[in-house]
C-alpha positions in Angstrom: 235.4 119.0 132.0 233.0 119.0 129.1 234.1 117.5 125.8 232.1 118.8 122.8 231.8 116.9 119.5 230.3 119.1 116.8 228.9 118.7 113.3 226.7 120.8 111.2 225.8 122.5 107.9 228.2 124.1 105.5 227.4 127.6 104.2 224.9 127.4 101.4 226.1 127.3 97.8 225.1 130.3 95.7 222.6 128.2 93.7 221.0 126.5 96.8 217.4 125.6 96.1 216.5 125.5 99.8 218.4 127.6 102.4 220.1 125.5 105.1 222.8 127.9 106.3 222.6 131.3 104.6 225.9 133.2 104.9 224.1 136.2 106.4 223.5 134.0 109.5 227.2 133.4 110.2 227.6 135.9 113.1 224.3 134.8 114.7 225.5 131.2 114.7 229.0 132.2 115.9 227.5 133.9 118.9 225.2 130.9 119.7 228.2 128.5 119.5 230.4 130.8 121.7 227.6 131.2 124.3 227.0 127.4 124.3 230.7 126.6 124.8 230.9 129.1 127.7 227.6 128.0 129.3 228.7 124.3 129.4 232.2 125.2 130.5 233.6 123.3 127.5 237.3 122.3 127.6 237.7 120.5 124.3 236.1 120.7 120.9 236.3 117.8 118.4 235.0 118.4 114.8 236.0 118.5 111.2 236.9 121.8 109.4 234.5 122.5 106.6 233.2 125.9 105.8 230.3 126.9 108.0 229.5 125.3 111.3 232.9 123.5 111.8 235.2 126.5 111.1 232.9 128.9 113.0 233.1 126.6 116.0 236.8 126.1 115.8 237.4 129.8 115.6 235.1 130.5 118.6 236.8 127.7 120.6 240.2 129.1 119.8 239.2 132.5 121.1 237.9 130.9 124.3 241.2 129.0 124.8 239.7 125.5 124.3 241.6 122.6 123.1 240.7 121.9 119.5 241.0 118.5 117.7 240.3 118.4 113.9 239.4 115.2 112.1 239.7 115.2 108.3 238.8 112.4 106.0 241.7 113.1 103.6 244.7 115.4 103.0 244.6 119.1 103.5 244.6 120.4 99.9 241.8 118.2 98.6 239.6 118.7 101.7 240.1 122.5 101.4 239.1 122.4 97.8 236.1 120.1 98.3 234.7 121.3 101.6 236.0 124.8 102.3 236.7 127.0 99.3 233.8 125.7 97.1 231.4 128.0 98.9 231.2 131.8 98.9 233.2 133.7 101.6 236.7 133.9 102.9 236.7 130.4 104.4 240.1 129.4 102.9 242.0 132.0 105.0 240.3 130.9 108.2 240.8 127.2 107.4 244.6 127.7 106.8 245.0 129.7 110.0 243.1 127.2 112.2 244.6 124.1 110.5 248.1 125.4 111.1 247.3 126.3 114.8 245.8 122.9 115.5 248.5 121.0 113.6 251.2 122.9 115.7 249.3 121.8 118.9 249.4 118.1 117.7 245.7 117.9 117.5 245.2 117.1 113.8 243.9 113.7 112.7 243.8 112.8 109.0 242.0 109.5 108.3 243.7 109.0 104.8 240.4 108.0 103.2 240.1 108.3 99.4 238.0 111.2 98.2 236.2 108.7 96.0 235.3 106.7 99.1 231.6 107.4 99.7 232.0 106.4 103.4 234.8 108.9 104.0 232.5 111.4 105.7 230.7 108.7 107.7 234.1 107.5 108.9 234.9 111.1 109.9 231.7 111.4 111.9 232.6 108.1 113.7 236.2 109.3 114.4 234.9 112.6 115.9 232.7 110.7 118.3 235.4 108.2 119.2 238.0 111.0 119.8 235.5 112.8 122.0 234.8 109.6 124.0 238.6 109.1 124.3 239.1 112.6 125.6 236.3 112.2 128.2 237.7 108.8 129.4 241.2 110.2 129.7 240.0 113.2 131.6 237.9 111.0 133.9 241.0 108.9 134.8 243.1 112.0 135.5 240.4 113.4 137.7 240.0 110.1 139.6 243.7 109.9 140.1 243.7 113.4 141.5 240.8 112.5 143.9 238.4 114.9 142.0 234.8 114.1 141.2 234.4 113.3 137.5 231.2 113.3 135.5 233.0 112.8 132.2 230.3 114.8 130.4 230.0 114.5 126.6 228.0 117.0 124.5 227.2 116.7 120.8 226.4 120.0 119.2 224.4 119.9 116.0 224.4 123.1 114.0 221.7 122.8 111.4 218.4 123.9 110.0 216.7 121.0 111.9 215.4 119.3 108.8 217.0 116.2 107.4 217.7 116.1 103.7 215.1 114.1 101.7 217.3 113.7 98.6 217.9 110.0 98.9 221.4 110.6 100.2 222.4 110.2 103.8 222.2 113.5 105.7 225.6 113.6 107.4 224.5 116.0 110.1 221.5 113.9 111.1 223.6 110.8 111.0 226.1 112.4 113.3 223.4 113.3 115.8 221.9 109.8 115.8 225.4 108.2 116.3 226.2 110.6 119.1 222.9 109.9 120.8 223.6 106.1 120.4 226.9 106.7 122.4 225.2 108.5 125.2 226.1 112.1 124.3 223.8 114.9 125.5 222.5 116.7 122.4 222.3 120.5 121.9 221.1 121.9 118.6 221.8 125.4 117.2 219.8 126.6 114.3 221.4 128.0 111.2 218.2 129.7 110.1 
């Protein structure tokens, strides 16, 4: 069983100075994510639910029948406003559908951070990695109990332009990749350009 932890770029804002994830690349990225999930025989996807990489991956994983775990830093309405519908596209409808499906399956985690907490998204990255580790450990124990060979594989998928932001702020996608690497995840990158 492969557990995938994923993070990546949001769709570019209309006034983006530098393209990081142009909306016209959405279908290309969707195909790459689907292909990667199938190639690695993924069973579980853990990520947040922002517009762009997260929602595309969650949608693809749902179509493939994977278990999906969503980690949000704060409550639905505020997250939707700040990280989903603030960019062009019909992301709100997709978010609502996937959120409801994942919540009904009991796989929604809300960290209850304040939206003013500058570490809320760092905490979300850490929670995604910890949830993936927990799923892998649980699966390894089940496989061992059933006398099956377990490799407990963990894969971090980074969906981005491959260039860290140089704006003085932390690049959350790069930070996620470094944290995943520190915890022994294999890394796969998908380009948004």
